[in-house]
C-alpha positions, 0 to 999 in steps of 0.5 A: 446574527453575524456575531452569533455565526462568527462566535459559533464558528469559533467555538466549533473550531475550538471544539474540533481542534480539541476533539482531534487532539483527543483522538490522537492522544487515544490512538497513541495511548492504545497503540493504534499509531504504532500498529499503523506504522508497523502495518505501513512497514509490512506493506512496504516490505511486501511490495519490495518482495513483489518488485524483486520477484518481478525483476528476477527473470523466470528460468522455468515454468515453476518460476513463471507460475510463481510470478503469475501467482504473485501478480494475481494475489497482490492487491495491485494498489501499489503496483503497476500491473502492466509492468508485472504482466510485461515482465511475465510476457518477456519471460515467456518469450525468453523461455519459448526461445530457449525451448 
């Protein structure tokens, strides 16, 4: 019984390795790997814009509204929303003092 389990496990490992290799081959062949890399780059670019918007002080209500919209529309997976709202809060305090 032990021999059977060991032989079965070895065969399963070989089949799984071949299956994973075939999946990778098909992903490459059909453009999935390239599309996934392009998606990751687009997300990184979008996050970079998100960070730049938050780093730029708002000098008007329109600028403040833009920051709020960016935070609300961003999915928040890659961003710390606390930092975003702190940035907006600092802008509000600064604009309040300038008024």
